[in-house]
VONUDO-333094 format. One line per field, with one value per atom (N, C-alpha, C): residue in three letters; atom name; z, x, y. Coordinates in steps of 0.2 Angstrom, whole numbers, plus 5000, padded with zeros to 4 digits. Atoms other than C-alpha are relative to their C-alpha. Last residue first. Layout:
VONUDO-333094
residuo = (Ala,...);
atomo = (CA,...);
pz = (Z,...);
px = (X,...);
py = (Y,...);
//
This chain:
VONUDO-333094
residuo = (Unk,Unk,Unk,Unk,Unk,Unk,Unk,Unk,Unk,Unk,Unk,Unk,Unk,Unk,Unk,Unk,Unk,Unk,Unk,Unk,Unk,Unk,Unk,Unk,Unk,Unk,Unk,Unk,Unk,Unk,Unk,Unk,Unk,Unk,Unk,Unk,Unk,Unk,Unk,Unk,Unk,Unk,Unk,Unk,Unk,Unk,Unk,Unk,Unk,Unk,Unk,Unk,Unk,Unk,Unk,Unk,Unk,Unk,Unk,Unk,Unk,Unk,Unk,Unk,Unk,Unk,Unk,Unk,Unk,Unk,Unk,Unk,Unk,Unk,Unk,Unk,Unk,Unk,Unk,Unk,Unk,Unk,Unk,Unk,Unk,Unk,Unk,Unk,Unk,Unk,Unk,Unk,Unk,Unk,Unk,Unk,Unk,Unk,Unk,Unk,Unk,Unk,Unk,Unk,Unk,Unk,Unk,Unk,Unk,Unk,Unk,Unk,Unk,Unk,Unk,Unk,Unk,Unk,Unk,Unk,Unk,Unk,Unk,Unk,Unk,Unk,Unk,Unk,Unk,Unk,Unk,Unk,Unk,Unk,Unk,Unk,Unk,Unk,Unk,Unk,Unk,Unk,Unk,Unk,Unk,Unk,Unk,Unk,Unk,Unk,Unk,Unk,Unk,Unk,Unk,Unk,Unk,Unk,Unk,Unk,Unk,Unk,Unk,Unk,Unk,Unk,Unk,Unk,Unk,Unk,Unk,Unk,Unk,Unk,Unk,Unk,Unk,Unk,Unk,Unk,Unk,Unk,Unk,Unk,Unk,Unk,Unk,Unk,Unk,Unk,Unk,Unk,Unk,Unk,Unk,Unk,Unk,Unk,Unk,Unk,Unk,Unk,Unk,Unk,Unk,Unk,Unk,Unk,Unk,Unk,Unk,Unk,Unk,Unk,Unk,Unk,Unk,Unk,Unk,Unk,Unk,Unk,Unk,Unk,Unk,Unk,Unk,Unk,Unk,Unk,Unk,Unk,Unk,Unk,Unk,Unk,Unk,Unk,Unk,Unk,Unk,Unk,Unk,Unk,Unk,Unk,Unk,Unk,Unk,Unk,Unk,Unk,Unk,Unk,Unk,Unk,Unk,Unk,Unk,Unk,Unk,Unk,Unk,Unk,Unk,Unk,Unk,Unk,Unk,Unk,Unk,Unk,Unk,Unk,Unk,Unk,Unk,Unk,Unk,Unk,Unk,Unk,Unk,Unk,Unk,Unk,Unk,Unk,Unk,Unk,Unk,Unk,Unk,Unk,Unk,Unk,Unk,Unk,Unk,Unk,Unk,Unk,Unk,Unk,Unk,Unk,Unk,Unk,Unk,Unk,Unk,Unk,Unk,Unk,Unk,Unk,Unk,Unk,Unk,Unk,Unk,Unk,Unk,Unk,Unk,Unk,Unk,Unk,Unk,Unk,Unk,Unk,Unk,Unk,Unk,Unk,Unk,Unk,Unk,Unk,Unk,Unk,Unk,Unk,Unk,Unk,Unk,Unk,Unk,Unk,Unk,Unk,Unk,Unk,Unk,Unk,Unk,Unk,Unk,Unk,Unk,Unk,Unk,Unk,Unk,Unk,Unk,Unk,Unk,Unk,Unk,Unk,Unk,Unk,Unk,Unk,Unk,Unk,Unk,Unk,Unk,Unk,Unk,Unk,Unk,Unk,Unk,Unk,Unk,Unk,Unk,Unk,Unk,Unk,Unk,Unk,Unk,Unk,Unk,Unk,Unk,Unk,Unk,Unk,Unk,Unk,Unk,Unk,Unk,Unk,Unk,Unk,Unk,Unk,Unk,Unk,Unk,Unk,Unk,Unk,Unk,Unk,Unk);
atomo = (N,CA,C,N,CA,C,N,CA,C,N,CA,C,N,CA,C,N,CA,C,N,CA,C,N,CA,C,N,CA,C,N,CA,C,N,CA,C,N,CA,C,N,CA,C,N,CA,C,N,CA,C,N,CA,C,N,CA,C,N,CA,C,N,CA,C,N,CA,C,N,CA,C,N,CA,C,N,CA,C,N,CA,C,N,CA,C,N,CA,C,N,CA,C,N,CA,C,N,CA,C,N,CA,C,N,CA,C,N,CA,C,N,CA,C,N,CA,C,N,CA,C,N,CA,C,N,CA,C,N,CA,C,N,CA,C,N,CA,C,N,CA,C,N,CA,C,N,CA,C,N,CA,C,N,CA,C,N,CA,C,N,CA,C,N,CA,C,N,CA,C,N,CA,C,N,CA,C,N,CA,C,N,CA,C,N,CA,C,N,CA,C,N,CA,C,N,CA,C,N,CA,C,N,CA,C,N,CA,C,N,CA,C,N,CA,C,N,CA,C,N,CA,C,N,CA,C,N,CA,C,N,CA,C,N,CA,C,N,CA,C,N,CA,C,N,CA,C,N,CA,C,N,CA,C,N,CA,C,N,CA,C,N,CA,C,N,CA,C,N,CA,C,N,CA,C,N,CA,C,N,CA,C,N,CA,C,N,CA,C,N,CA,C,N,CA,C,N,CA,C,N,CA,C,N,CA,C,N,CA,C,N,CA,C,N,CA,C,N,CA,C,N,CA,C,N,CA,C,N,CA,C,N,CA,C,N,CA,C,N,CA,C,N,CA,C,N,CA,C,N,CA,C,N,CA,C,N,CA,C,N,CA,C,N,CA,C,N,CA,C,N,CA,C,N,CA,C,N,CA,C,N,CA,C,N,CA,C,N,CA,C,N,CA,C,N,CA,C,N,CA,C,N,CA,C,N,CA,C,N,CA,C,N,CA,C,N,CA,C,N,CA,C,N,CA,C,N,CA,C,N,CA,C,N,CA,C,N,CA,C,N,CA,C,N,CA,C,N,CA,C,N,CA,C,N,CA,C,N,CA,C,N,CA,C,N,CA,C,N,CA,C,N,CA,C,N,CA,C,N,CA,C,N,CA,C,N,CA,C,N,CA,C);
pz = (4999,4951,4996,4994,4948,5002,4992,4931,5004,4996,4915,5006,5003,4901,5005,5001,4913,4994,4992,4920,4999,4997,4903,5003,5004,4897,5000,5004,4913,4993,5005,4927,4994,5004,4941,4993,4995,4956,4996,5003,4946,5004,5005,4957,4998,4998,4965,4995,5006,4960,5003,5002,4974,4996,4993,4976,4997,4997,4960,5006,5002,4961,5000,5001,4963,4997,5005,4964,5002,5007,4978,4996,5010,4992,4997,5005,5009,4993,4996,5020,4993,5005,5016,5001,5002,5032,4995,5001,5035,4997,5003,5044,4998,4997,5048,4996,5003,5044,5006,4998,5045,4997,5002,5044,5002,4998,5043,4999,5007,5039,5004,4998,5050,4995,4998,5045,5001,5005,5035,5002,5003,5050,4997,5002,5055,5000,5000,5064,4996,4999,5061,4997,5003,5064,5001,4996,5068,4996,5004,5064,5004,4996,5070,4995,5005,5062,5005,4994,5067,4995,4994,5061,5005,4997,5048,5007,4993,5042,5002,4997,5022,5007,4996,5010,5005,4998,4997,5005,4993,4991,5000,5000,4973,5006,4999,4973,5001,5008,4963,5004,5006,4976,4995,5000,4990,4996,4998,4986,5001,5007,4980,5000,5004,4998,4993,4997,5006,4997,5004,4995,5003,5007,4999,4997,5001,5018,4993,4996,5019,4998,5006,5007,5003,5006,5019,4995,5000,5035,4993,5002,5029,5002,5006,5023,5001,4996,5037,4995,4994,5030,5006,4999,5012,5007,4996,5008,5002,4999,4998,5002,5004,5002,4999,5002,5008,4997,4994,5018,4998,5002,5006,5005,5004,5016,4998,4999,5021,4996,5004,5022,5002,4996,5028,4993,5005,5022,5006,4995,5030,4994,5005,5020,5004,4995,5029,4993,5003,5017,5005,4997,5030,4997,4998,5029,5002,4994,5025,5000,5002,5008,5006,4998,5013,5001,5000,5004,5001,5004,5002,5004,4998,5000,4998,5004,4994,5006,4996,5000,4996,4996,4993,5004,5002,4976,5005,4994,4984,5000,4996,4971,5005,5004,4960,5003,5002,4974,4997,4999,4973,4999,5003,4976,5000,5000,4982,4996,5006,4984,5002,4998,4995,4994,5006,4992,5003,4998,5005,4994,5006,5000,5004,5000,5014,4995,5004,5012,4998,5008,5022,5000,5001,5032,4994,4992,5036,5001,4998,5018,5008,5002,5008,5003,4993,5020,4996,4995,5007,5006,5001,4994,5003,4999,5006,4996,4992,5005,5002,4999,4986,5007,5003,4984,5001,4997,4995,4998,4994,4985,5005,5001,4969,5005,5000,4978,4997,4992,4983,4999,4998,4965,5008,5003,4954,5005,4998,4965,4997,4991,4969,4998,4997,4948,5008);
px = (5003,4994,4997,4994,5005,4997,5003,4997,5003,4995,5009,4996,4997,4997,5005,5004,4987,5003,5001,5001,4994,4995,5006,5001,4998,4990,5005,4998,4988,5000,4998,4978,5001,5005,4979,5002,5005,4991,4991,5003,5006,4992,5005,5015,4996,5005,5030,4993,5005,5048,4993,5006,5056,4996,5004,5071,4995,4999,5077,4994,5004,5072,5003,5000,5082,4998,4996,5074,5001,4997,5071,5005,4999,5072,5001,4998,5066,5000,4996,5055,5002,5001,5047,5004,4993,5043,5001,5000,5026,5009,4994,5020,5002,4996,5003,5007,4994,4990,5002,4997,4971,5007,4991,4960,5001,4997,4939,5008,4997,4933,5002,4996,4921,5003,5002,4912,5006,5004,4914,4999,5008,4921,4996,4996,4935,4992,5004,4936,5001,4999,4947,4994,5005,4941,5004,5002,4952,4995,5006,4962,4998,5005,4981,4993,5006,4993,4996,5006,5011,4992,4995,5026,4994,5002,5015,5004,5002,5027,4997,5000,5029,4998,5006,5032,4999,5003,5044,4993,5000,5050,4995,4995,5054,5000,4996,5045,5005,4998,5031,5008,5001,5026,5002,4993,5032,5000,4992,5022,5006,4997,5007,5007,4998,5006,5001,4993,5006,5002,4996,4991,5008,5000,4980,5007,4997,4986,5001,4992,4980,5004,4996,4964,5006,5000,4959,5003,4995,4963,5000,4995,4951,5008,4997,4937,5008,4997,4924,5007,4998,4918,5003,4991,4920,5001,4997,4902,5005,5004,4896,5004,5000,4909,4993,5006,4905,5000,5003,4921,4993,5004,4931,4998,5006,4942,4997,5005,4960,4994,5004,4974,4994,5006,4990,4996,5008,5004,4995,5005,5022,4994,5004,5036,4993,5008,5050,4996,5007,5064,4993,4999,5078,4993,4994,5075,4998,4996,5057,5005,4993,5046,5005,4995,5030,5006,4995,5015,5006,4995,4997,5007,4993,4983,5004,4992,4967,5004,4994,4949,5005,5002,4931,5006,5000,4938,5000,5005,4941,5002,5005,4945,4996,5007,4952,4996,5001,4966,4992,5008,4969,5000,5001,4988,4992,5007,4997,4998,5003,5017,4991,5008,5025,4999,5002,5045,4992,5006,5054,4996,5007,5070,4995,5006,5086,4994,4999,5101,4995,4995,5097,5002,4995,5080,5005,5001,5072,5003,4994,5080,5000,4995,5064,5008,5000,5050,5007,4997,5050,5002,4994,5044,5004,4996,5030,5007,4998,5022,5005,4996,5023,5002,4993,5017,5004,4998,5001,5007,4998,4998,5004,4992,5000,5001,4993,4987,5006,4999,4974,5005,4996,4974,5002,4995,4968,5004,4998,4953,5008,4998,4948,5004,4995,4946,5005);
py = (5006,4911,4995,5003,4925,4994,4999,4928,4998,5006,4930,5002,5006,4936,4997,5003,4947,4993,5004,4954,4996,5003,4960,4996,5004,4968,4993,4999,4976,4994,5004,4972,5003,5001,4985,4995,4999,4986,5000,4993,4980,4999,5002,4970,5005,5001,4980,4998,5004,4983,4997,4995,4994,4997,4999,4982,5005,4993,4974,5003,4995,4957,5005,4994,4941,5007,4998,4926,5006,5006,4914,5003,4996,4929,4991,5003,4918,5003,5007,4929,4997,5005,4946,4998,5001,4956,4995,5007,4964,5001,5002,4980,4992,5004,4986,4998,4998,4997,4994,5006,4996,5002,5000,5010,4994,5004,5014,4999,5003,5031,4994,5003,5042,4995,5005,5058,4995,5000,5074,4992,4994,5083,4996,4994,5069,5003,4997,5051,5009,4993,5038,5005,4995,5020,5009,4994,5006,5004,4997,4990,5006,4997,4987,5003,4998,4975,5002,4995,4972,5000,4996,4960,5004,4994,4950,5001,5001,4937,5007,4993,4936,4997,4996,4922,5006,5008,4911,5003,5002,4928,4994,5006,4933,4996,4998,4951,4994,4997,4946,5001,5003,4932,5005,5006,4941,4996,4999,4957,4996,4996,4949,5001,5006,4939,5001,5000,4957,4993,4997,4962,4998,5002,4948,5006,5008,4947,4998,5000,4967,4994,4995,4965,5002,5004,4949,5004,5006,4959,4996,4997,4973,4997,5004,4964,5003,5005,4968,4996,4997,4985,4995,5000,4980,5001,5006,4986,5000,5005,5001,4993,5006,5014,4997,5003,5030,4996,4998,5035,4998,4994,5024,5001,5001,5013,5007,4994,5017,4996,5000,5003,5005,4996,5007,4999,5000,4993,5004,4998,4996,5000,4994,4986,5001,4996,4977,5004,5004,4968,5000,5008,4974,4997,5004,4992,4992,4997,5001,4994,5006,5000,5002,4997,5012,4993,5005,5004,5005,4997,5014,4996,5003,5004,5004,4997,5010,5000,4997,5001,5006,4994,5001,5001,4992,4992,5005,4998,4976,5006,5004,4963,5004,5001,4977,4995,5008,4980,5001,5003,4999,4993,5004,5006,5000,5000,5021,4995,5004,5018,5001,5000,5031,4997,5001,5030,4998,5003,5040,4998,5000,5044,4998,5004,5047,5000,5005,5057,4995,5000,5070,4994,5005,5067,5000,5001,5086,4993,5000,5090,4999,5005,5086,5001,5008,5093,4999,4995,5111,4996,4998,5099,5004,5003,5094,5000,5000,5109,4995,4995,5111,5000,5003,5093,5006,5004,5098,4996,4997,5113,4996,4997,5103,5004,5005,5090,5003,5003,5103,4996,4995,5113,4997,4998,5099,5004,5006,5093,5000,5002,5112,4996,4996,5115,4999);
//
């Protein structure tokens, strides 16, 4: 019950902040990498083909503590390939620990720029976070 109530309260609180930035929309995309299930990835599209990626490791995960940069690079490469870009450039990258009452959590974040638009794709499209029948029929590599 509490798991359902907390997101609803958070959504209600964030709805009240909708007028803080007029005529702007914040797109937050959360995804899970099936190759590294201990990490959660949040993506925020920025101006100029830039994307901010924020990674959080599960607090009580089983392994995967040293793979933040690998997960970051794999997601950046996936976004570039799916978006029709040749490559990506890492503009900023940091790793650290966030501590709280219930325990420490590994985090990493960074900004990438997608370079060399080959195929025009609608903005905001991203590769599926999980394998679907459609993505399995048309693999990226």
